[in-house]
VOVEXSE-181298 format. One line per 10 residues: for each residue x, y, z of C-alpha. Coordinates in steps of 0.05 Angstrom, whole numbers. Layout:
BEGIN
X,Y,Z | ...
% end
This chain:
BEGIN
0,0,0 | 28,68,-19 | 39,114,39 | 26,188,28 | 56,233,81 | 14,292,105 | 71,339,87 | 68,315,15 | -7,325,12 | 0,396,38
60,413,-5 | 25,393,-70 | -28,449,-71 | 23,500,-49 | 72,481,-104 | 15,482,-155 | -3,552,-131 | 69,576,-139 | 74,544,-208 | 9,577,-227
40,643,-205 | 101,630,-247 | 58,613,-308 | 20,677,-294 | 86,715,-292 | 108,684,-358 | 41,703,-389 | 49,772,-361 | 119,775,-391 | 93,754,-459
36,803,-457 | 84,858,-434 | 131,847,-492 | 73,844,-539 | 49,909,-511 | 119,939,-519 | 121,917,-592 | 51,946,-603 | 71,1010,-568 | 132,1016,-613
90,1005,-674 | 41,1059,-650 | 99,1108,-639 | 129,1093,-707 | 61,1099,-741 | 50,1165,-707 | 119,1190,-729 | 108,1165,-799 | 41,1201,-801 | 75,1264,-776
133,1257,-824 | 87,1243,-882 | 47,1305,-867 | 109,1349,-862 | 138,1317,-924 | 74,1330,-964 | 73,1402,-939 | 144,1415,-959 | 132,1383,-1027 | 71,1427,-1038
109,1490,-1017 | 165,1473,-1066 | 114,1461,-1120 | 81,1529,-1106 | 148,1564,-1108 | 162,1529,-1175 | 95,1551,-1202 | 108,1624,-1183 | 172,1624,-1225 | 177,1626,-1300
229,1588,-1336 | 288,1632,-1351 | 360,1644,-1337 | 345,1670,-1267 | 293,1618,-1249 | 342,1565,-1225 | 382,1610,-1177 | 320,1642,-1151 | 286,1575,-1140 | 347,1550,-1103
348,1612,-1059 | 275,1610,-1042 | 276,1535,-1030 | 337,1541,-985 | 303,1596,-945 | 242,1552,-937 | 284,1492,-915 | 324,1535,-866 | 261,1563,-836 | 231,1494,-828
295,1467,-796 | 288,1517,-740 | 231,1474,-712 | 249,1425,-657 | 214,1369,-693 | 254,1377,-758 | 328,1362,-762 | 340,1379,-835 | 306,1385,-904 | 346,1369,-967
337,1358,-1041 | 383,1304,-1069 | 399,1281,-1139 | 407,1208,-1155 | 482,1213,-1148 | 472,1231,-1075 | 494,1304,-1080 | 453,1354,-1042 | 421,1404,-1088 | 386,1447,-1036
392,1436,-961 | 379,1468,-894 | 444,1445,-864 | 512,1476,-868 | 561,1454,-921 | 598,1391,-904 | 546,1370,-852 | 497,1334,-896 | 469,1268,-870 | 487,1204,-906
432,1153,-918 | 438,1093,-963 | 371,1079,-994 | 355,1004,-996 | 357,976,-1066 | 285,951,-1062 | 261,1021,-1045 | 303,1054,-1099 | 276,1007,-1152 | 203,1007,-1131
197,1081,-1113 | 155,1124,-1158 | 139,1198,-1161 | 91,1218,-1106 | 104,1156,-1064 | 136,1170,-996 | 183,1124,-959 | 205,1127,-887 | 268,1101,-853 | 291,1103,-780
365,1124,-774 | 416,1151,-726 | 442,1220,-745 | 494,1249,-698 | 472,1201,-642 | 401,1226,-651 | 343,1181,-672 | 316,1211,-737 | 258,1189,-780 | 278,1200,-853
218,1212,-897 | 229,1221,-972 | 196,1221,-1039 | 213,1232,-1112 | 194,1303,-1131 | 160,1324,-1195 | 202,1328,-1259 | 192,1403,-1262 | 231,1413,-1199 | 291,1378,-1232
286,1426,-1291 | 286,1487,-1245 | 347,1459,-1212 | 382,1455,-1279 | 379,1379,-1285 | 353,1342,-1345 | 305,1287,-1330 | 321,1222,-1365 | 267,1200,-1410 | 229,1136,-1404
197,1101,-1346 | 224,1117,-1278 | 188,1057,-1252 | 180,1044,-1180 | 126,1011,-1143 | 103,1029,-1075 | 115,1007,-1005 | 154,1028,-945 | 218,996,-922 | 255,1013,-858
330,1008,-852 | 385,1038,-812 | 434,1087,-841 | 504,1060,-853 | 570,1096,-852 | 595,1164,-871 | 629,1181,-936 | 702,1204,-930 | 705,1280,-926 | 630,1287,-938
599,1297,-871 | 526,1279,-862 | 492,1267,-928 | 455,1217,-971 | 478,1163,-1020 | 429,1138,-1073 | 433,1090,-1131 | 459,1132,-1189 | 434,1087,-1244 | 376,1134,-1254
376,1210,-1250 | 323,1234,-1202 | 312,1288,-1149 | 290,1266,-1080 | 262,1307,-1024 | 284,1281,-955 | 259,1309,-889 | 294,1288,-824 | 243,1286,-767 | 270,1287,-695
245,1222,-663 | 280,1231,-596 | 218,1256,-559 | 175,1199,-585 | 229,1147,-573 | 242,1174,-503 | 170,1162,-484 | 174,1093,-515 | 237,1077,-476 | 205,1100,-412
146,1056,-425 | 191,998,-442 | 232,1009,-379 | 168,1011,-336 | 143,947,-369 | 210,914,-357 | 209,934,-284 | 139,909,-278 | 158,842,-307 | 218,839,-261
174,855,-202 | 128,798,-221 | 186,749,-226 | 217,775,-162 | 150,767,-127 | 145,697,-154 | 215,680,-129 | 201,711,-61 | 134,675,-55 | 168,610,-77
221,620,-24 | 170,639,29 | 126,580,11 | 182,529,19 | 208,566,81 | 137,561,109 | 134,487,93 | 201,475,125 | 181,516,186 | 114,481,190
148,413,184 | 197,432,238 | 139,457,282 | 102,392,272 | 164,352,289 | 172,395,351 | 98,384,369 | 106,308,358 | 169,308,400 | 134,347,455
75,300,453 | 122,240,455 | 158,270,515 | 92,285,550 | 68,214,538 | 135,187,560 | 134,227,624 | 60,211,638 | 71,137,628 | 135,132,669
126,86,729 | 168,134,770 | 145,202,792 | 179,264,764 | 171,332,797 | 204,399,781 | 212,448,839 | 226,522,841 | 277,551,889 | 223,565,941
195,494,937 | 136,509,891 | 119,450,846 | 126,473,774 | 111,408,739 | 92,337,757 | 75,275,716 | 17,228,729 | 58,178,769 | 80,234,817
8,256,826 | -14,185,840 | 42,173,890 | 30,240,926 | -46,240,923 | -85,230,987 | -104,158,999 | -179,152,990 | -216,89,1009 | -257,88,945
-194,94,903 | -218,159,868 | -150,192,880 | -114,137,841 | -163,138,784 | -163,214,778 | -102,239,815 | -110,313,835 | -65,366,806 | -7,384,851
24,438,807 | 26,502,848 | 30,465,915 | 92,471,958 | 139,412,965 | 154,431,1037 | 81,416,1056 | 97,342,1052 | 133,311,1112 | 188,282,1069
191,347,1030 | 217,385,1090 | 269,332,1103 | 293,330,1031 | 298,406,1032 | 345,403,1092 | 395,361,1051 | 446,397,1010 | 431,383,936 | 503,399,918
528,341,961 | 529,268,943 | 468,245,904 | 434,189,942 | 366,158,945 | 328,170,1009 | 274,125,1039 | 209,153,1066 | 142,123,1089 | 81,160,1063
9,136,1067 | 26,62,1073 | 76,69,1017 | 151,63,1018 | 178,119,974 | 248,128,949 | 265,200,931 | 324,230,894 | 335,306,887 | 379,332,830
396,405,815 | 389,430,744 | 456,438,710 | 472,508,684 | 497,505,612 | 480,575,587 | 475,645,616 | 402,647,594 | 389,586,639 | 419,619,701
349,631,729 | 335,557,725 | 400,534,757 | 368,534,826 | 310,491,806 | 308,418,829 | 288,355,793 | 258,304,841 | 250,230,823 | 201,189,864
199,113,863 | 148,69,897 | 186,14,933 | 126,-13,971 | 124,-77,930 | 199,-84,931 | 200,-74,1007 | 144,-125,1013 | 185,-174,972 | 245,-159,1015
204,-171,1078 | 177,-235,1048 | 247,-257,1032 | 271,-241,1103 | 209,-275,1130 | 223,-335,1086 | 293,-338,1114 | 266,-334,1185 | 213,-386,1170 | 265,-431,1139
305,-427,1203 | 242,-439,1244 | 223,-496,1198 | 289,-530,1209 | 281,-518,1284 | 208,-543,1283 | 227,-605,1245 | 281,-621,1296 | 233,-605,1353 | 178,-647,1324
226,-705,1315 | 261,-699,1382 | 205,-672,1426 | 139,-699,1402 | 152,-773,1414 | 178,-764,1486 | 124,-712,1497 | 70,-761,1479 | 99,-812,1528 | 103,-759,1583
33,-736,1570 | 8,-808,1573 | 41,-821,1640 | 17,-754,1667 | -54,-770,1646 | -47,-839,1680 | -22,-806,1744 | -79,-757,1741 | -128,-814,1738 | -95,-855,1792
-86,-796,1838 | -155,-767,1828 | -181,-739,1894 | -112,-741,1927 | -96,-667,1933 | -49,-637,1916 | -20,-696,1875 | -80,-697,1827 | -70,-622,1813 | 3,-634,1797
-15,-689,1750 | -68,-645,1716 | -18,-588,1709 | 31,-636,1675 | -22,-655,1624 | -39,-582,1610 | 33,-562,1601 | 45,-621,1555 | -14,-599,1512 | 12,-528,1511
80,-551,1489 | 48,-594,1435 | 10,-533,1409 | 75,-493,1405 | 106,-548,1363 | 44,-551,1319 | 44,-475,1309 | 118,-477,1292 | 106,-530,1239 | 46,-491,1212
86,-426,1209 | 145,-457,1175 | 107,-500,1124 | 92,-463,1058 | 18,-455,1048 | -17,-477,985 | -78,-431,978 | -140,-443,936 | -174,-375,937 | -245,-364,913
-300,-312,923 | -328,-319,994 | -393,-293,1023 | -372,-259,1088 | -442,-263,1118 | -438,-339,1117 | -369,-336,1147 | -396,-292,1203 | -453,-340,1219 | -404,-399,1221
-357,-362,1269 | -415,-341,1314 | -437,-413,1321 | -366,-440,1330 | -347,-392,1385 | -415,-383,1417 | -394,-416,1483 | -329,-376,1486 | -368,-311,1478 | -417,-331,1533
-363,-357,1580 | -320,-294,1575 | -379,-245,1574 | -366,-219,1504 | -420,-190,1458 | -399,-202,1385 | -423,-158,1328 | -418,-183,1256 | -433,-129,1205 | -403,-155,1141
-421,-121,1076 | -450,-153,1014 | -384,-150,976 | -350,-219,971 | -276,-228,989 | -228,-267,946 | -191,-313,994 | -177,-385,1014 | -236,-406,1059 | -195,-446,1110
-140,-393,1114 | -192,-338,1123 | -226,-376,1179 | -160,-388,1214 | -140,-314,1209 | -206,-291,1238 | -205,-344,1293 | -135,-323,1313 | -155,-249,1316 | -220,-264,1354
-182,-308,1404 | -131,-252,1415 | -188,-203,1428 | -222,-252,1476 | -158,-261,1515 | -144,-186,1516 | -214,-168,1542 | -215,-225,1593 | -147,-207,1620 | -165,-133,1627
-189,-118,1698 | -205,-45,1682 | -246,-60,1619 | -322,-57,1620 | -360,-122,1623 | -388,-147,1578 | -336,-131,1526 | -348,-121,1452 | -317,-151,1389 | -339,-121,1323
-325,-151,1254 | -340,-108,1193 | -320,-104,1119 | -318,-49,1066 | -300,-43,993 | -233,-10,981 | -191,7,920 | -178,-59,884 | -196,-101,944 | -237,-112,1008
-220,-91,1078 | -240,-135,1138 | -235,-102,1207 | -233,-138,1274 | -241,-87,1331 | -247,-96,1406 | -253,-50,1466 | -197,-83,1504 | -137,-50,1537 | -100,-37,1472
-26,-47,1459 | 37,-12,1481 | 74,21,1422 | 136,-22,1436 | 97,-87,1430 | 53,-63,1372 | 113,-54,1326 | 140,-124,1342 | 78,-168,1348 | 86,-198,1278
152,-228,1297 | 152,-300,1322 | 151,-311,1398 | 133,-238,1412 | 69,-232,1453 | 38,-187,1506 | -2,-244,1538 | 24,-284,1596 | 1,-351,1567 | 12,-336,1492
63,-369,1448 | 75,-308,1404 | 61,-345,1339 | -12,-327,1326 | -1,-259,1292 | 61,-285,1256 | 16,-339,1225 | -36,-285,1208 | 16,-243,1172 | 42,-305,1136
-28,-321,1110 | -41,-249,1089 | 25,-247,1050 | 6,-311,1016 | -58,-275,993 | -15,-215,969 | -52,-173,1019 | -31,-137,1082 | -49,-130,1155 | -48,-64,1194
-55,-51,1269 | -87,11,1300 | -82,8,1375 | -70,55,1433 | -68,39,1507 | -138,44,1537 | -173,53,1469 | -177,-18,1443 | -148,-50,1381 | -166,-53,1308
-136,-105,1262 | -146,-87,1188 | -140,-141,1136 | -136,-124,1062 | -153,-178,1011 | -139,-156,939 | -190,-170,884 | -179,-228,837 | -137,-210,776 | -143,-256,716
-80,-278,681 | -59,-231,626 | -93,-170,657
% end
């Protein structure tokens, strides 16, 4: 399939427009030169009309002078004198350069110019042969660097007689027509004059009409037309250059826009947060990941779906922002760890490098990179926990092998003694205590094995209401015996978990609450245990709360470690097992407890994610 780039589609019409302008310019050039040729023809026709009128007038005046004279000895000199005066008077006009009568040999007979300054004009052979009496001819020539229109005709035969010339008999011939030619050369020692074909004896009247004024106007018109044509071509070249410069600039602008869009998409799709800070800590720019990491944690997950804009906020308003501001950005560049809204963030602050004087104002800005290490920290904790459990597993296996068999024998004998010594105080009490302690030791070994053994879960959607009813029935006697009022207020949303593991987690937490309330002398009786659930972002929260004595901060931070407990009779493995089960579900468990205000255990079970999602 042929691929047509958008730039090519846009360049085509523009190039066609410029080519059309060039064609228009060529057409204008052609029309201009046609107009110049037409204007020259008009000027020449006007000059020829003027020259013809003057020529006819001079010819008529000569003829009138000839008619006023009678043939005689004095006629020829008198005719010459009167004709010369007429020519001299006419030559005083600005439009007439000279008026001369020539014979066929080219000698001036009567002229208005001084002697030795007669113009030379070589009559074309075709004109000389075709010319006839009464027919005028016109020739453009240069006389003394002046453009002159030469208009001439063959005068009447009587004029030749008055000039003392004999007309040759026969046909003078000559057709008609006008031929234009340029004068050639100057005869040696002759000055300006005329040269004719001397094969026939004739007298010619030639009038030199000054064509400079007419030709000056024509040259001005031609110059204006030339400039106009040049302007058109110059405009076409300029428009051509501007068009391609515009295309190049537009192409560069589009490349810049595409690059900017690519950078924006790249920044918005980065898994790490990127924030630009001003010198005073104002957030100048932030990508989507940064907004998600720094957004307030909403239970419905709206902040993650539509993270609020943080541009314009101050970095120092965040707890970790104040601490990062205290560090010297010019010192060693190191990642710093911070806890923020149940997330483990890793933050790196970098100063902008100054490369140009124009960027001096930006040299104090900071570039902050934010990475979410919550999952990595969870994996690290799981790894450490796995190492601890591996050690516990090895210990539990040895204990089970070395302790359980002797323990079973000891428990059997203790139970036998308790039966034999029944009613013999205090021996029967000692025997009963031995049985109880053997059972407690057996439970410790069992919990160790359960904690160390990897769990194979089979999660599925579970109706929490049914789980609540089952727990209520199972622990009914415990609630009544310890004066506890349970409240089960599970929501309609199902939880995705392993049924047996979920029951074990809830039983462990309820047992801890029962022991805490029973062992609290200052707590109100009856006590309360409340189990609730709510839909969170990408999962379900289950909360087990009691109004017991609460936990000390020192114990609260360590309760998930094996063998750490605040109860006198506890093994310290219950909450470690709970955390192990929650990690196997890829969930988490949180504790909110203060002395004298009870305890809340929050369990988060993530929603089911199909493979490939």
